[in-house]
mmCIF file of the N, C-alpha and C atoms, coordinates in Angstrom:
data_MODEL
# 
_entry.id   MODEL 
# 
loop_
_atom_site.group_PDB 
_atom_site.id 
_atom_site.type_symbol 
_atom_site.label_atom_id 
_atom_site.label_alt_id 
_atom_site.label_comp_id 
_atom_site.label_asym_id 
_atom_site.label_entity_id 
_atom_site.label_seq_id 
_atom_site.pdbx_PDB_ins_code 
_atom_site.Cartn_x 
_atom_site.Cartn_y 
_atom_site.Cartn_z 
_atom_site.occupancy 
_atom_site.B_iso_or_equiv 
_atom_site.pdbx_formal_charge 
_atom_site.auth_seq_id 
_atom_site.auth_comp_id 
_atom_site.auth_asym_id 
_atom_site.auth_atom_id 
_atom_site.pdbx_PDB_model_num 
ATOM 1   N N  . MET A 1 1  ? 33.859  -8.592 -7.249 1.00 0.00 ? 1  MET A N  1 
ATOM 2   C CA . MET A 1 1  ? 32.823  -7.891 -7.060 1.00 0.00 ? 1  MET A CA 1 
ATOM 3   C C  . MET A 1 1  ? 33.165  -7.187 -6.009 1.00 0.00 ? 1  MET A C  1 
ATOM 4   N N  . ALA A 1 2  ? 32.747  -5.936 -5.872 1.00 0.00 ? 2  ALA A N  1 
ATOM 5   C CA . ALA A 1 2  ? 33.123  -4.607 -4.897 1.00 0.00 ? 2  ALA A CA 1 
ATOM 6   C C  . ALA A 1 2  ? 32.682  -4.790 -3.702 1.00 0.00 ? 2  ALA A C  1 
ATOM 7   N N  . VAL A 1 3  ? 33.400  -5.128 -2.686 1.00 0.00 ? 3  VAL A N  1 
ATOM 8   C CA . VAL A 1 3  ? 33.032  -5.007 -1.348 1.00 0.00 ? 3  VAL A CA 1 
ATOM 9   C C  . VAL A 1 3  ? 34.171  -3.692 -0.864 1.00 0.00 ? 3  VAL A C  1 
ATOM 10  N N  . PRO A 1 4  ? 33.038  -3.118 0.149  1.00 0.00 ? 4  PRO A N  1 
ATOM 11  C CA . PRO A 1 4  ? 33.685  -2.138 0.984  1.00 0.00 ? 4  PRO A CA 1 
ATOM 12  C C  . PRO A 1 4  ? 35.032  -2.804 2.005  1.00 0.00 ? 4  PRO A C  1 
ATOM 13  N N  . LYS A 1 5  ? 36.454  -1.807 2.067  1.00 0.00 ? 5  LYS A N  1 
ATOM 14  C CA . LYS A 1 5  ? 37.022  -2.219 2.649  1.00 0.00 ? 5  LYS A CA 1 
ATOM 15  C C  . LYS A 1 5  ? 36.629  -1.963 4.581  1.00 0.00 ? 5  LYS A C  1 
ATOM 16  N N  . ARG A 1 6  ? 36.103  -1.020 5.043  1.00 0.00 ? 6  ARG A N  1 
ATOM 17  C CA . ARG A 1 6  ? 35.808  -0.774 6.321  1.00 0.00 ? 6  ARG A CA 1 
ATOM 18  C C  . ARG A 1 6  ? 34.917  -0.306 6.310  1.00 0.00 ? 6  ARG A C  1 
ATOM 19  N N  . LYS A 1 7  ? 33.877  -0.477 7.460  1.00 0.00 ? 7  LYS A N  1 
ATOM 20  C CA . LYS A 1 7  ? 32.698  -0.173 7.832  1.00 0.00 ? 7  LYS A CA 1 
ATOM 21  C C  . LYS A 1 7  ? 32.491  1.007  7.859  1.00 0.00 ? 7  LYS A C  1 
ATOM 22  N N  . HIS A 1 8  ? 30.976  1.460  7.304  1.00 0.00 ? 8  HIS A N  1 
ATOM 23  C CA . HIS A 1 8  ? 30.434  2.838  7.212  1.00 0.00 ? 8  HIS A CA 1 
ATOM 24  C C  . HIS A 1 8  ? 30.445  3.311  8.894  1.00 0.00 ? 8  HIS A C  1 
ATOM 25  N N  . SER A 1 9  ? 30.835  4.490  9.798  1.00 0.00 ? 9  SER A N  1 
ATOM 26  C CA . SER A 1 9  ? 30.215  4.837  10.830 1.00 0.00 ? 9  SER A CA 1 
ATOM 27  C C  . SER A 1 9  ? 28.851  4.918  10.494 1.00 0.00 ? 9  SER A C  1 
ATOM 28  N N  . LYS A 1 10 ? 28.324  5.099  11.686 1.00 0.00 ? 10 LYS A N  1 
ATOM 29  C CA . LYS A 1 10 ? 27.191  5.510  12.357 1.00 0.00 ? 10 LYS A CA 1 
ATOM 30  C C  . LYS A 1 10 ? 26.454  7.183  11.892 1.00 0.00 ? 10 LYS A C  1 
ATOM 31  N N  . ALA A 1 11 ? 27.454  7.936  12.155 1.00 0.00 ? 11 ALA A N  1 
ATOM 32  C CA . ALA A 1 11 ? 27.478  9.109  11.674 1.00 0.00 ? 11 ALA A CA 1 
ATOM 33  C C  . ALA A 1 11 ? 27.524  9.086  9.986  1.00 0.00 ? 11 ALA A C  1 
ATOM 34  N N  . ARG A 1 12 ? 28.041  8.594  9.336  1.00 0.00 ? 12 ARG A N  1 
ATOM 35  C CA . ARG A 1 12 ? 28.134  8.616  8.125  1.00 0.00 ? 12 ARG A CA 1 
ATOM 36  C C  . ARG A 1 12 ? 26.724  7.894  7.298  1.00 0.00 ? 12 ARG A C  1 
ATOM 37  N N  . ARG A 1 13 ? 25.992  7.106  8.071  1.00 0.00 ? 13 ARG A N  1 
ATOM 38  C CA . ARG A 1 13 ? 25.065  6.104  7.760  1.00 0.00 ? 13 ARG A CA 1 
ATOM 39  C C  . ARG A 1 13 ? 24.002  7.214  7.794  1.00 0.00 ? 13 ARG A C  1 
ATOM 40  N N  . ASP A 1 14 ? 23.946  8.102  9.259  1.00 0.00 ? 14 ASP A N  1 
ATOM 41  C CA . ASP A 1 14 ? 22.709  9.118  9.399  1.00 0.00 ? 14 ASP A CA 1 
ATOM 42  C C  . ASP A 1 14 ? 23.147  10.354 8.427  1.00 0.00 ? 14 ASP A C  1 
ATOM 43  N N  . LYS A 1 15 ? 24.175  10.661 8.236  1.00 0.00 ? 15 LYS A N  1 
ATOM 44  C CA . LYS A 1 15 ? 24.617  12.087 7.554  1.00 0.00 ? 15 LYS A CA 1 
ATOM 45  C C  . LYS A 1 15 ? 23.632  11.754 5.972  1.00 0.00 ? 15 LYS A C  1 
ATOM 46  N N  . ARG A 1 16 ? 23.939  10.293 5.419  1.00 0.00 ? 16 ARG A N  1 
ATOM 47  C CA . ARG A 1 16 ? 23.403  10.528 4.338  1.00 0.00 ? 16 ARG A CA 1 
ATOM 48  C C  . ARG A 1 16 ? 21.444  9.977  4.494  1.00 0.00 ? 16 ARG A C  1 
ATOM 49  N N  . ARG A 1 17 ? 21.133  9.723  5.406  1.00 0.00 ? 17 ARG A N  1 
ATOM 50  C CA . ARG A 1 17 ? 19.652  9.620  5.706  1.00 0.00 ? 17 ARG A CA 1 
ATOM 51  C C  . ARG A 1 17 ? 18.843  10.853 5.957  1.00 0.00 ? 17 ARG A C  1 
ATOM 52  N N  . ASN A 1 18 ? 19.693  11.967 6.410  1.00 0.00 ? 18 ASN A N  1 
ATOM 53  C CA . ASN A 1 18 ? 19.115  12.645 7.311  1.00 0.00 ? 18 ASN A CA 1 
ATOM 54  C C  . ASN A 1 18 ? 17.735  13.585 6.485  1.00 0.00 ? 18 ASN A C  1 
ATOM 55  N N  . ASN A 1 19 ? 17.925  13.707 5.027  1.00 0.00 ? 19 ASN A N  1 
ATOM 56  C CA . ASN A 1 19 ? 16.861  14.481 4.454  1.00 0.00 ? 19 ASN A CA 1 
ATOM 57  C C  . ASN A 1 19 ? 15.264  13.501 4.172  1.00 0.00 ? 19 ASN A C  1 
ATOM 58  N N  . VAL A 1 20 ? 15.432  12.428 4.304  1.00 0.00 ? 20 VAL A N  1 
ATOM 59  C CA . VAL A 1 20 ? 14.514  11.332 4.153  1.00 0.00 ? 20 VAL A CA 1 
ATOM 60  C C  . VAL A 1 20 ? 13.328  11.723 4.910  1.00 0.00 ? 20 VAL A C  1 
ATOM 61  N N  . TRP A 1 21 ? 13.778  11.859 6.190  1.00 0.00 ? 21 TRP A N  1 
ATOM 62  C CA . TRP A 1 21 ? 11.970  12.015 6.815  1.00 0.00 ? 21 TRP A CA 1 
ATOM 63  C C  . TRP A 1 21 ? 11.460  13.210 7.559  1.00 0.00 ? 21 TRP A C  1 
ATOM 64  N N  . LYS A 1 22 ? 12.002  14.284 6.737  1.00 0.00 ? 22 LYS A N  1 
ATOM 65  C CA . LYS A 1 22 ? 11.526  15.434 7.195  1.00 0.00 ? 22 LYS A CA 1 
ATOM 66  C C  . LYS A 1 22 ? 9.668   15.693 7.029  1.00 0.00 ? 22 LYS A C  1 
ATOM 67  N N  . ILE A 1 23 ? 9.361   16.290 7.790  1.00 0.00 ? 23 ILE A N  1 
ATOM 68  C CA . ILE A 1 23 ? 7.747   16.210 7.955  1.00 0.00 ? 23 ILE A CA 1 
ATOM 69  C C  . ILE A 1 23 ? 7.910   17.981 7.085  1.00 0.00 ? 23 ILE A C  1 
ATOM 70  N N  . SER A 1 24 ? 6.634   17.867 6.331  1.00 0.00 ? 24 SER A N  1 
ATOM 71  C CA . SER A 1 24 ? 6.173   18.767 5.323  1.00 0.00 ? 24 SER A CA 1 
ATOM 72  C C  . SER A 1 24 ? 4.611   19.079 6.178  1.00 0.00 ? 24 SER A C  1 
ATOM 73  N N  . ALA A 1 25 ? 4.360   20.729 5.819  1.00 0.00 ? 25 ALA A N  1 
ATOM 74  C CA . ALA A 1 25 ? 3.405   20.842 6.068  1.00 0.00 ? 25 ALA A CA 1 
ATOM 75  C C  . ALA A 1 25 ? 2.182   20.367 5.337  1.00 0.00 ? 25 ALA A C  1 
ATOM 76  N N  . PRO A 1 26 ? 0.898   20.318 5.905  1.00 0.00 ? 26 PRO A N  1 
ATOM 77  C CA . PRO A 1 26 ? 0.030   19.955 4.737  1.00 0.00 ? 26 PRO A CA 1 
ATOM 78  C C  . PRO A 1 26 ? -0.227  21.392 3.653  1.00 0.00 ? 26 PRO A C  1 
ATOM 79  N N  . THR A 1 27 ? -0.842  20.967 2.658  1.00 0.00 ? 27 THR A N  1 
ATOM 80  C CA . THR A 1 27 ? -1.061  21.636 1.658  1.00 0.00 ? 27 THR A CA 1 
ATOM 81  C C  . THR A 1 27 ? -2.499  22.222 1.989  1.00 0.00 ? 27 THR A C  1 
ATOM 82  N N  . LEU A 1 28 ? -2.686  23.474 1.822  1.00 0.00 ? 28 LEU A N  1 
ATOM 83  C CA . LEU A 1 28 ? -4.295  24.209 2.541  1.00 0.00 ? 28 LEU A CA 1 
ATOM 84  C C  . LEU A 1 28 ? -4.528  24.795 1.314  1.00 0.00 ? 28 LEU A C  1 
ATOM 85  N N  . VAL A 1 29 ? -6.002  24.845 0.626  1.00 0.00 ? 29 VAL A N  1 
ATOM 86  C CA . VAL A 1 29 ? -6.826  25.556 -0.135 1.00 0.00 ? 29 VAL A CA 1 
ATOM 87  C C  . VAL A 1 29 ? -7.998  26.444 0.264  1.00 0.00 ? 29 VAL A C  1 
ATOM 88  N N  . LYS A 1 30 ? -8.281  27.638 -0.273 1.00 0.00 ? 30 LYS A N  1 
ATOM 89  C CA . LYS A 1 30 ? -9.342  27.958 0.467  1.00 0.00 ? 30 LYS A CA 1 
ATOM 90  C C  . LYS A 1 30 ? -10.581 27.678 -0.276 1.00 0.00 ? 30 LYS A C  1 
ATOM 91  N N  . CYS A 1 31 ? -11.730 27.264 1.077  1.00 0.00 ? 31 CYS A N  1 
ATOM 92  C CA . CYS A 1 31 ? -12.805 27.024 0.276  1.00 0.00 ? 31 CYS A CA 1 
ATOM 93  C C  . CYS A 1 31 ? -13.697 27.815 -0.223 1.00 0.00 ? 31 CYS A C  1 
ATOM 94  N N  . ALA A 1 32 ? -15.205 27.876 -0.641 1.00 0.00 ? 32 ALA A N  1 
ATOM 95  C CA . ALA A 1 32 ? -15.854 28.786 -1.321 1.00 0.00 ? 32 ALA A CA 1 
ATOM 96  C C  . ALA A 1 32 ? -16.240 29.505 -0.029 1.00 0.00 ? 32 ALA A C  1 
ATOM 97  N N  . CYS A 1 33 ? -16.482 29.603 1.144  1.00 0.00 ? 33 CYS A N  1 
ATOM 98  C CA . CYS A 1 33 ? -16.858 30.351 2.237  1.00 0.00 ? 33 CYS A CA 1 
ATOM 99  C C  . CYS A 1 33 ? -15.580 31.022 2.744  1.00 0.00 ? 33 CYS A C  1 
ATOM 100 N N  . GLY A 1 34 ? -14.243 30.778 2.510  1.00 0.00 ? 34 GLY A N  1 
ATOM 101 C CA . GLY A 1 34 ? -13.296 31.561 2.810  1.00 0.00 ? 34 GLY A CA 1 
ATOM 102 C C  . GLY A 1 34 ? -12.363 30.928 3.638  1.00 0.00 ? 34 GLY A C  1 
ATOM 103 N N  . ALA A 1 35 ? -12.471 29.552 4.262  1.00 0.00 ? 35 ALA A N  1 
ATOM 104 C CA . ALA A 1 35 ? -11.966 28.739 5.079  1.00 0.00 ? 35 ALA A CA 1 
ATOM 105 C C  . ALA A 1 35 ? -10.894 27.798 4.544  1.00 0.00 ? 35 ALA A C  1 
ATOM 106 N N  . TYR A 1 36 ? -9.782  28.012 5.028  1.00 0.00 ? 36 TYR A N  1 
ATOM 107 C CA . TYR A 1 36 ? -8.701  26.939 4.669  1.00 0.00 ? 36 TYR A CA 1 
ATOM 108 C C  . TYR A 1 36 ? -9.439  25.215 5.130  1.00 0.00 ? 36 TYR A C  1 
ATOM 109 N N  . LYS A 1 37 ? -9.169  24.610 3.934  1.00 0.00 ? 37 LYS A N  1 
ATOM 110 C CA . LYS A 1 37 ? -9.052  23.218 3.980  1.00 0.00 ? 37 LYS A CA 1 
ATOM 111 C C  . LYS A 1 37 ? -7.723  22.509 3.400  1.00 0.00 ? 37 LYS A C  1 
ATOM 112 N N  . ARG A 1 38 ? -8.026  20.860 3.500  1.00 0.00 ? 38 ARG A N  1 
ATOM 113 C CA . ARG A 1 38 ? -7.226  20.334 2.818  1.00 0.00 ? 38 ARG A CA 1 
ATOM 114 C C  . ARG A 1 38 ? -7.582  19.758 1.936  1.00 0.00 ? 38 ARG A C  1 
ATOM 115 N N  . PRO A 1 39 ? -7.055  19.457 0.434  1.00 0.00 ? 39 PRO A N  1 
ATOM 116 C CA . PRO A 1 39 ? -7.698  19.609 -1.062 1.00 0.00 ? 39 PRO A CA 1 
ATOM 117 C C  . PRO A 1 39 ? -8.422  18.349 -1.104 1.00 0.00 ? 39 PRO A C  1 
ATOM 118 N N  . HIS A 1 40 ? -9.449  18.082 -1.590 1.00 0.00 ? 40 HIS A N  1 
ATOM 119 C CA . HIS A 1 40 ? -10.303 16.936 -1.991 1.00 0.00 ? 40 HIS A CA 1 
ATOM 120 C C  . HIS A 1 40 ? -10.902 16.537 -0.617 1.00 0.00 ? 40 HIS A C  1 
ATOM 121 N N  . ARG A 1 41 ? -11.023 16.980 0.364  1.00 0.00 ? 41 ARG A N  1 
ATOM 122 C CA . ARG A 1 41 ? -12.107 17.024 1.545  1.00 0.00 ? 41 ARG A CA 1 
ATOM 123 C C  . ARG A 1 41 ? -13.002 17.734 1.831  1.00 0.00 ? 41 ARG A C  1 
ATOM 124 N N  . LEU A 1 42 ? -13.856 17.359 2.493  1.00 0.00 ? 42 LEU A N  1 
ATOM 125 C CA . LEU A 1 42 ? -14.852 18.310 2.997  1.00 0.00 ? 42 LEU A CA 1 
ATOM 126 C C  . LEU A 1 42 ? -14.717 19.562 3.967  1.00 0.00 ? 42 LEU A C  1 
ATOM 127 N N  . CYS A 1 43 ? -15.312 20.752 3.797  1.00 0.00 ? 43 CYS A N  1 
ATOM 128 C CA . CYS A 1 43 ? -14.822 21.905 4.526  1.00 0.00 ? 43 CYS A CA 1 
ATOM 129 C C  . CYS A 1 43 ? -15.563 21.639 5.679  1.00 0.00 ? 43 CYS A C  1 
ATOM 130 N N  . ALA A 1 44 ? -14.755 21.591 7.060  1.00 0.00 ? 44 ALA A N  1 
ATOM 131 C CA . ALA A 1 44 ? -15.247 21.882 8.326  1.00 0.00 ? 44 ALA A CA 1 
ATOM 132 C C  . ALA A 1 44 ? -15.826 22.893 8.550  1.00 0.00 ? 44 ALA A C  1 
ATOM 133 N N  . ALA A 1 45 ? -16.016 23.785 8.105  1.00 0.00 ? 45 ALA A N  1 
ATOM 134 C CA . ALA A 1 45 ? -16.541 25.369 8.322  1.00 0.00 ? 45 ALA A CA 1 
ATOM 135 C C  . ALA A 1 45 ? -18.114 25.188 8.002  1.00 0.00 ? 45 ALA A C  1 
ATOM 136 N N  . CYS A 1 46 ? -18.162 24.885 6.621  1.00 0.00 ? 46 CYS A N  1 
ATOM 137 C CA . CYS A 1 46 ? -19.598 25.123 5.748  1.00 0.00 ? 46 CYS A CA 1 
ATOM 138 C C  . CYS A 1 46 ? -20.109 23.912 5.553  1.00 0.00 ? 46 CYS A C  1 
ATOM 139 N N  . GLY A 1 47 ? -19.510 22.412 5.586  1.00 0.00 ? 47 GLY A N  1 
ATOM 140 C CA . GLY A 1 47 ? -19.836 21.336 5.301  1.00 0.00 ? 47 GLY A CA 1 
ATOM 141 C C  . GLY A 1 47 ? -20.158 20.908 3.827  1.00 0.00 ? 47 GLY A C  1 
ATOM 142 N N  . LYS A 1 48 ? -19.561 21.723 2.629  1.00 0.00 ? 48 LYS A N  1 
ATOM 143 C CA . LYS A 1 48 ? -19.576 21.889 1.595  1.00 0.00 ? 48 LYS A CA 1 
ATOM 144 C C  . LYS A 1 48 ? -18.042 21.020 0.582  1.00 0.00 ? 48 LYS A C  1 
ATOM 145 N N  . TYR A 1 49 ? -18.393 20.042 -0.328 1.00 0.00 ? 49 TYR A N  1 
ATOM 146 C CA . TYR A 1 49 ? -17.237 19.506 -1.039 1.00 0.00 ? 49 TYR A CA 1 
ATOM 147 C C  . TYR A 1 49 ? -17.873 19.901 -2.524 1.00 0.00 ? 49 TYR A C  1 
ATOM 148 N N  . ASN A 1 50 ? -16.795 20.590 -3.613 1.00 0.00 ? 50 ASN A N  1 
ATOM 149 C CA . ASN A 1 50 ? -17.162 20.669 -4.763 1.00 0.00 ? 50 ASN A CA 1 
ATOM 150 C C  . ASN A 1 50 ? -18.187 21.534 -4.441 1.00 0.00 ? 50 ASN A C  1 
ATOM 151 N N  . ASP A 1 51 ? -18.347 22.742 -3.643 1.00 0.00 ? 51 ASP A N  1 
ATOM 152 C CA . ASP A 1 51 ? -19.772 23.657 -3.959 1.00 0.00 ? 51 ASP A CA 1 
ATOM 153 C C  . ASP A 1 51 ? -20.907 23.035 -3.925 1.00 0.00 ? 51 ASP A C  1 
ATOM 154 N N  . ARG A 1 52 ? -21.337 22.082 -3.287 1.00 0.00 ? 52 ARG A N  1 
ATOM 155 C CA . ARG A 1 52 ? -22.333 21.491 -2.706 1.00 0.00 ? 52 ARG A CA 1 
ATOM 156 C C  . ARG A 1 52 ? -22.363 21.037 -1.686 1.00 0.00 ? 52 ARG A C  1 
ATOM 157 N N  . GLU A 1 53 ? -23.226 21.370 -0.849 1.00 0.00 ? 53 GLU A N  1 
ATOM 158 C CA . GLU A 1 53 ? -23.648 21.143 0.864  1.00 0.00 ? 53 GLU A CA 1 
ATOM 159 C C  . GLU A 1 53 ? -24.049 19.432 0.931  1.00 0.00 ? 53 GLU A C  1 
ATOM 160 N N  . VAL A 1 54 ? -22.881 18.937 1.615  1.00 0.00 ? 54 VAL A N  1 
ATOM 161 C CA . VAL A 1 54 ? -22.536 17.512 1.532  1.00 0.00 ? 54 VAL A CA 1 
ATOM 162 C C  . VAL A 1 54 ? -23.370 17.345 3.611  1.00 0.00 ? 54 VAL A C  1 
ATOM 163 N N  . VAL A 1 55 ? -22.866 17.771 4.265  1.00 0.00 ? 55 VAL A N  1 
ATOM 164 C CA . VAL A 1 55 ? -23.006 17.842 5.610  1.00 0.00 ? 55 VAL A CA 1 
ATOM 165 C C  . VAL A 1 55 ? -23.773 19.381 6.169  1.00 0.00 ? 55 VAL A C  1 
ATOM 166 N N  . ALA A 1 56 ? -24.971 19.044 6.712  1.00 0.00 ? 56 ALA A N  1 
ATOM 167 C CA . ALA A 1 56 ? -25.572 19.994 7.213  1.00 0.00 ? 56 ALA A CA 1 
ATOM 168 C C  . ALA A 1 56 ? -24.635 20.108 8.722  1.00 0.00 ? 56 ALA A C  1 
ATOM 169 N N  . ILE A 1 57 ? -24.046 21.742 8.646  1.00 0.00 ? 57 ILE A N  1 
ATOM 170 C CA . ILE A 1 57 ? -23.208 22.375 10.114 1.00 0.00 ? 57 ILE A CA 1 
ATOM 171 C C  . ILE A 1 57 ? -24.479 22.970 10.458 1.00 0.00 ? 57 ILE A C  1 
ATOM 172 N N  . SER A 1 58 ? -24.600 22.935 11.807 1.00 0.00 ? 58 SER A N  1 
ATOM 173 C CA . SER A 1 58 ? -25.120 23.685 12.831 1.00 0.00 ? 58 SER A CA 1 
ATOM 174 C C  . SER A 1 58 ? -24.282 24.712 13.396 1.00 0.00 ? 58 SER A C  1 
ATOM 175 N N  . GLU A 1 59 ? -24.982 25.667 13.401 1.00 0.00 ? 59 GLU A N  1 
ATOM 176 C CA . GLU A 1 59 ? -24.311 26.908 13.893 1.00 0.00 ? 59 GLU A CA 1 
ATOM 177 C C  . GLU A 1 59 ? -24.607 27.479 15.693 1.00 0.00 ? 59 GLU A C  1 
# 
């Protein structure tokens, strides 16, 4: 069975893991009203989802 001859350093371990935890910006799509929103979610500006009014927004 293959066994490592020496222990890998913490720097070498962290070099291998450095791309795993990167945070990416959320995806945004334009609503029918023109505001940007997250996909498959209610628009905070107009209260619509899938071009139907779900929540009445008071202005």
